[in-house]
Backbone as a chain_set.jsonl record, in Angstrom:
{"seq": "XXXXXXXXXXXXXXXXXXXXXXXXXXXXXXXXXXXXXXXXXXXXXXXXXXXXXXXXXXXXXXXXXXXXXXXXXXXXXXXXXXXXXXXXXXXXXXXXXXXXXXXX", "coords": {"N": [[0.829, -1.177, 0.0], [0.521, 2.22, -0.793], [0.339, 5.442, 0.345], [-0.676, 8.781, -0.205], [-0.672, 11.951, 1.152], [-3.017, 14.721, 1.405], [-1.637, 17.177, 1.568], [0.84, 16.518, 0.355], [-0.068, 15.809, -2.171], [-1.107, 18.261, -3.109], [1.284, 19.739, -3.265], [2.707, 18.269, -5.196], [0.945, 18.569, -7.357], [1.283, 21.322, -7.801], [4.011, 21.345, -8.51], [3.998, 19.87, -10.922], [2.407, 21.433, -12.533], [1.437, 22.5, -15.672], [3.249, 20.778, -16.823], [4.186, 17.515, -18.044], [3.096, 14.757, -16.171], [5.381, 12.767, -14.726], [6.549, 9.483, -13.714], [7.15, 8.883, -10.21], [9.757, 7.924, -8.257], [10.13, 6.046, -5.292], [12.728, 5.652, -3.141], [15.512, 4.169, -1.334], [17.786, 5.992, 0.441], [21.053, 6.639, 1.706], [23.211, 7.729, 4.408], [24.43, 10.763, 6.026], [23.491, 12.475, 9.064], [21.117, 11.414, 10.03], [20.941, 8.837, 9.171], [19.844, 6.088, 7.039], [17.121, 6.7, 4.775], [13.87, 7.043, 3.241], [13.298, 8.448, 0.025], [12.345, 10.684, -2.702], [12.28, 10.724, -6.291], [12.224, 11.65, -9.75], [11.617, 9.222, -12.24], [11.878, 6.267, -14.343], [9.864, 3.373, -14.6], [10.996, -0.02, -14.017], [11.381, -3.55, -14.778], [11.655, -4.697, -12.291], [10.115, -3.293, -10.532], [7.314, -2.158, -8.521], [4.311, -0.579, -9.303], [2.328, 2.119, -8.317], [-0.701, 3.787, -8.66], [-1.809, 6.706, -7.542], [-4.049, 9.16, -6.692], [-3.815, 10.514, -9.157], [-1.101, 10.39, -9.691], [1.816, 8.487, -10.549], [3.599, 6.237, -8.688], [6.667, 4.621, -8.218], [8.24, 1.775, -6.924], [10.958, -0.213, -6.006], [10.433, -3.655, -6.059], [11.512, -5.394, -4.09], [12.281, -3.565, -2.111], [9.751, -2.535, -1.502], [8.556, -4.821, -0.413], [9.99, -5.037, 1.957], [9.376, -2.607, 3.162], [6.636, -2.531, 3.428], [3.784, -0.829, 4.061], [3.785, 2.478, 2.689], [4.029, 5.937, 3.248], [3.548, 9.087, 1.845], [4.152, 12.378, 2.534], [3.845, 15.977, 2.982], [5.502, 18.496, 4.652], [6.405, 21.418, 6.603], [9.099, 21.071, 6.412], [9.552, 19.914, 3.976], [9.194, 17.151, 1.634], [8.155, 14.131, 3.152], [8.824, 10.785, 3.55], [7.696, 7.867, 4.71], [7.947, 4.559, 6.08], [6.141, 1.581, 6.98], [7.65, -0.355, 8.222], [10.899, -0.521, 9.806], [13.72, 0.166, 7.771], [16.52, 0.159, 7.543], [19.662, 0.651, 9.256], [19.128, 3.38, 11.237], [20.446, 4.934, 12.948], [22.405, 6.799, 12.476], [25.091, 9.216, 12.823], [24.855, 10.618, 15.077], [25.701, 13.268, 15.518], [24.677, 15.731, 14.926], [24.608, 18.244, 16.039], [27.133, 19.352, 15.927], [28.421, 18.789, 13.567], [29.692, 16.166, 11.531], [32.37, 13.998, 12.488], [35.61, 13.837, 10.955]], "CA": [[0.0, 0.0, 0.0], [1.191, 3.5, -0.801], [-0.609, 6.517, 0.653], [-0.189, 10.142, -0.397], [-1.55, 12.87, 1.879], [-3.512, 15.873, 0.645], [-0.553, 18.164, 1.482], [1.799, 16.06, -0.655], [-0.755, 15.875, -3.459], [-1.142, 19.672, -3.51], [2.646, 20.154, -3.632], [3.028, 17.626, -6.47], [0.143, 19.255, -8.376], [1.951, 22.602, -8.089], [5.267, 21.047, -9.2], [3.746, 19.389, -12.279], [1.522, 22.329, -13.268], [1.94, 22.842, -17.003], [4.227, 19.776, -17.255], [3.724, 16.132, -18.068], [3.344, 14.052, -14.908], [6.238, 11.596, -14.901], [6.542, 8.628, -12.525], [7.941, 9.301, -9.051], [10.352, 6.771, -7.585], [10.434, 6.023, -3.863], [13.961, 4.864, -3.043], [16.232, 4.224, -0.063], [19.046, 6.715, 0.36], [21.789, 6.481, 2.959], [24.178, 8.767, 4.751], [23.979, 11.881, 6.838], [23.357, 12.256, 10.504], [19.912, 10.679, 10.395], [21.009, 7.484, 8.635], [19.084, 5.792, 5.823], [15.743, 7.181, 4.75], [13.214, 6.984, 1.946], [13.296, 9.725, -0.678], [11.613, 10.704, -3.962], [12.966, 11.219, -7.485], [11.544, 11.328, -10.997], [12.309, 8.078, -12.821], [11.115, 5.392, -15.224], [9.748, 2.04, -14.001], [11.7, -1.16, -14.59], [10.703, -4.825, -14.526], [11.756, -5.077, -10.876], [9.365, -2.316, -9.748], [5.877, -2.165, -8.309], [3.799, 0.746, -9.649], [1.097, 2.511, -7.642], [-1.343, 4.993, -9.173], [-2.504, 7.333, -6.417], [-4.478, 10.558, -6.825], [-3.331, 11.092, -10.394], [0.35, 10.268, -9.787], [2.363, 7.128, -10.554], [4.752, 6.046, -7.808], [7.341, 3.36, -8.481], [9.065, 1.304, -5.812], [11.565, -1.511, -6.24], [9.58, -4.658, -5.403], [12.165, -5.877, -2.87], [12.158, -2.495, -1.122], [8.361, -2.471, -1.067], [8.316, -5.969, 0.469], [10.577, -4.716, 3.255], [8.74, -1.413, 3.725], [5.193, -2.753, 3.551], [3.049, 0.397, 3.711], [4.584, 3.692, 2.537], [3.223, 7.164, 3.304], [4.212, 10.279, 1.324], [3.537, 13.573, 3.114], [4.591, 17.213, 2.792], [5.447, 19.329, 5.849], [7.218, 22.631, 6.471], [10.477, 20.634, 6.138], [9.601, 19.303, 2.653], [8.555, 15.844, 1.539], [8.473, 13.118, 4.148], [8.434, 9.462, 3.068], [7.831, 6.957, 5.852], [7.5, 3.187, 5.852], [5.566, 0.886, 8.129], [8.704, -1.14, 8.853], [12.24, 0.059, 9.707], [14.359, -0.395, 6.577], [17.969, 0.034, 7.681], [20.182, 1.347, 10.427], [18.813, 4.804, 11.181], [21.054, 5.568, 14.107], [23.225, 7.915, 12.031], [26.335, 9.401, 13.584], [24.45, 11.354, 16.283], [26.549, 14.435, 15.708], [24.022, 16.814, 14.174], [24.811, 19.562, 16.656], [28.46, 19.932, 15.706], [29.038, 18.297, 12.338], [30.253, 14.819, 11.635], [33.825, 13.968, 12.55], [36.273, 13.379, 9.725]], "C": [[0.879, 1.247, 0.0], [0.124, 4.571, -0.618], [0.063, 7.856, 0.392], [-1.184, 11.081, 0.292], [-1.999, 14.009, 0.966], [-2.427, 16.939, 0.496], [0.461, 17.784, 0.407], [1.189, 16.153, -2.049], [-0.798, 17.313, -3.974], [0.237, 20.143, -3.973], [3.056, 19.541, -4.971], [2.215, 18.241, -7.614], [0.801, 20.563, -8.779], [3.248, 22.37, -8.874], [5.027, 20.693, -10.666], [2.84, 20.32, -13.094], [2.166, 22.745, -14.592], [2.968, 21.87, -17.546], [3.562, 18.406, -17.321], [4.051, 15.481, -16.727], [4.155, 12.793, -15.207], [6.208, 10.767, -13.623], [7.534, 9.119, -11.461], [8.441, 8.053, -8.347], [10.502, 7.038, -6.101], [11.654, 5.12, -3.725], [14.603, 5.067, -1.673], [17.561, 4.915, -0.285], [19.746, 6.587, 1.705], [22.689, 7.669, 3.199], [23.567, 9.885, 5.561], [23.781, 11.499, 8.282], [22.135, 11.443, 10.887], [19.898, 9.269, 9.836], [20.195, 7.32, 7.372], [17.662, 6.309, 5.937], [15.18, 6.982, 3.357], [13.176, 8.375, 1.346], [12.535, 9.565, -1.995], [12.491, 11.231, -5.092], [12.115, 10.873, -8.7], [12.338, 10.225, -11.696], [11.365, 7.324, -13.749], [11.037, 4.011, -14.58], [10.568, 0.99, -14.753], [10.906, -2.425, -14.284], [10.705, -5.217, -13.054], [10.976, -4.134, -9.956], [7.902, -2.691, -9.576], [5.406, -0.74, -8.561], [2.463, 0.957, -8.943], [0.565, 3.775, -8.3], [-2.213, 5.553, -8.055], [-2.785, 8.793, -6.716], [-3.875, 11.245, -8.048], [-1.827, 11.034, -10.587], [0.731, 8.793, -9.81], [3.607, 7.113, -9.679], [5.336, 4.681, -8.113], [8.268, 3.037, -7.313], [9.66, -0.038, -6.222], [10.78, -2.537, -5.436], [10.194, -5.208, -4.124], [12.072, -4.831, -1.756], [10.734, -2.413, -0.609], [8.026, -3.631, -0.141], [8.847, -5.705, 1.871], [9.84, -3.564, 3.943], [7.299, -1.661, 4.134], [4.463, -1.486, 3.155], [3.999, 1.59, 3.672], [3.641, 4.888, 2.531], [4.066, 8.338, 2.834], [3.446, 11.486, 1.846], [4.383, 14.786, 2.741], [4.379, 18.076, 4.022], [6.27, 20.592, 5.599], [8.677, 22.303, 6.171], [10.626, 20.028, 4.739], [8.894, 17.961, 2.646], [9.075, 14.91, 2.621], [7.956, 11.791, 3.61], [8.736, 8.465, 4.175], [7.338, 5.567, 5.471], [6.959, 2.604, 7.151], [6.649, 0.147, 8.924], [10.034, -0.387, 8.783], [12.996, -0.63, 8.573], [15.85, -0.628, 6.718], [18.377, 0.723, 8.963], [19.885, 2.83, 10.295], [19.431, 5.538, 12.355], [21.916, 6.775, 13.729], [24.469, 8.054, 12.883], [26.096, 10.204, 14.851], [25.331, 12.56, 16.571], [25.957, 15.668, 15.034], [24.319, 18.19, 14.787], [26.168, 20.171, 16.323], [29.129, 19.477, 14.435], [29.674, 16.946, 12.556], [31.765, 14.857, 11.671], [34.412, 13.413, 11.262], [36.84, 12.004, 9.889]], "O": [[1.873, 1.309, 0.723], [-0.872, 4.6, -1.341], [1.233, 8.047, 0.725], [-2.387, 11.013, 0.043], [-1.431, 14.227, -0.105], [-2.297, 17.543, -0.569], [0.893, 18.638, -0.367], [1.869, 16.537, -3.001], [-0.55, 17.552, -5.156], [0.344, 20.866, -4.963], [3.681, 20.211, -5.793], [2.734, 18.415, -8.717], [0.872, 20.882, -9.966], [3.549, 23.121, -9.802], [5.754, 21.151, -11.548], [2.536, 20.012, -14.246], [3.28, 23.268, -14.625], [3.515, 22.101, -18.624], [2.51, 18.18, -16.724], [5.157, 15.638, -16.21], [3.669, 11.87, -15.861], [5.877, 11.288, -12.558], [8.587, 9.679, -11.764], [7.65, 7.225, -7.895], [10.943, 8.113, -5.692], [11.624, 3.961, -4.139], [14.279, 6.01, -0.951], [18.369, 4.477, -1.104], [19.087, 6.441, 2.735], [22.903, 8.503, 2.318], [22.354, 9.948, 5.757], [23.895, 10.332, 8.658], [22.11, 10.838, 11.959], [18.909, 8.56, 10.019], [19.884, 8.304, 6.701], [17.076, 6.356, 7.019], [15.928, 6.776, 2.401], [13.038, 9.366, 2.063], [12.131, 8.461, -2.361], [13.347, 12.088, -4.871], [11.363, 9.898, -8.673], [13.567, 10.271, -11.746], [10.203, 7.697, -13.915], [12.041, 3.52, -14.064], [10.799, 1.101, -15.957], [9.878, -2.372, -13.608], [9.849, -5.987, -12.617], [11.153, -4.17, -8.738], [7.331, -3.436, -10.373], [6.029, 0.21, -8.087], [1.586, 0.093, -8.968], [1.311, 4.738, -8.479], [-3.218, 4.955, -7.672], [-1.864, 9.572, -6.965], [-3.476, 12.408, -7.985], [-1.319, 11.584, -11.564], [0.076, 7.958, -9.187], [4.547, 7.877, -9.898], [4.606, 3.7, -8.251], [8.974, 3.9, -6.791], [8.947, -0.905, -6.73], [10.491, -2.315, -4.26], [9.471, -5.465, -3.162], [11.816, -5.168, -0.6], [10.519, -2.24, 0.591], [7.285, -3.449, 0.825], [8.229, -6.102, 2.859], [9.699, -3.555, 5.166], [6.806, -1.058, 5.087], [4.522, -1.1, 1.987], [4.899, 1.709, 4.503], [2.589, 4.859, 1.892], [5.161, 8.57, 3.348], [2.24, 11.606, 1.63], [5.501, 14.643, 2.246], [3.244, 18.364, 4.405], [6.773, 20.798, 4.495], [9.42, 23.175, 5.72], [11.736, 19.661, 4.355], [8.095, 17.663, 3.534], [10.26, 14.901, 2.954], [6.783, 11.679, 3.252], [9.894, 8.247, 4.53], [6.433, 5.416, 4.651], [7.272, 3.062, 8.25], [6.569, 0.042, 10.147], [10.284, 0.317, 7.805], [12.929, -1.85, 8.425], [16.394, -1.527, 6.076], [17.551, 1.303, 9.667], [20.339, 3.473, 9.347], [18.995, 6.632, 12.715], [22.136, 7.667, 14.548], [24.858, 7.12, 13.584], [27.028, 10.448, 15.618], [25.664, 12.839, 17.722], [26.699, 16.557, 14.616], [24.276, 19.196, 14.08], [26.337, 21.386, 16.427], [30.311, 19.757, 14.237], [30.138, 16.633, 13.653], [32.384, 15.655, 10.967], [33.78, 12.616, 10.569], [37.431, 11.464, 8.953]]}, "num_chains": 1, "name": "protein.A"}
């Protein structure tokens, strides 16, 4: 299951206004102080993807990632897009040094 909130839908509508709506990939990115997280990017589906059509948008997720994530929720807050999964996907402990920068 993939859910998109009204806030995220409004932001995507504004982004695609006057443009062709291309598929949006949900993917796992790593690094940074907060560890691995889900993110969004424009992309083309492949044979190893699951495609969800939600509220006029096509979201693509690698089938293995979707199996691990189970339900995915796409939201938009004052901090930007937020993509959350029902299940933890990877080490999210990060380096716990956000207050002073990561050590070299």
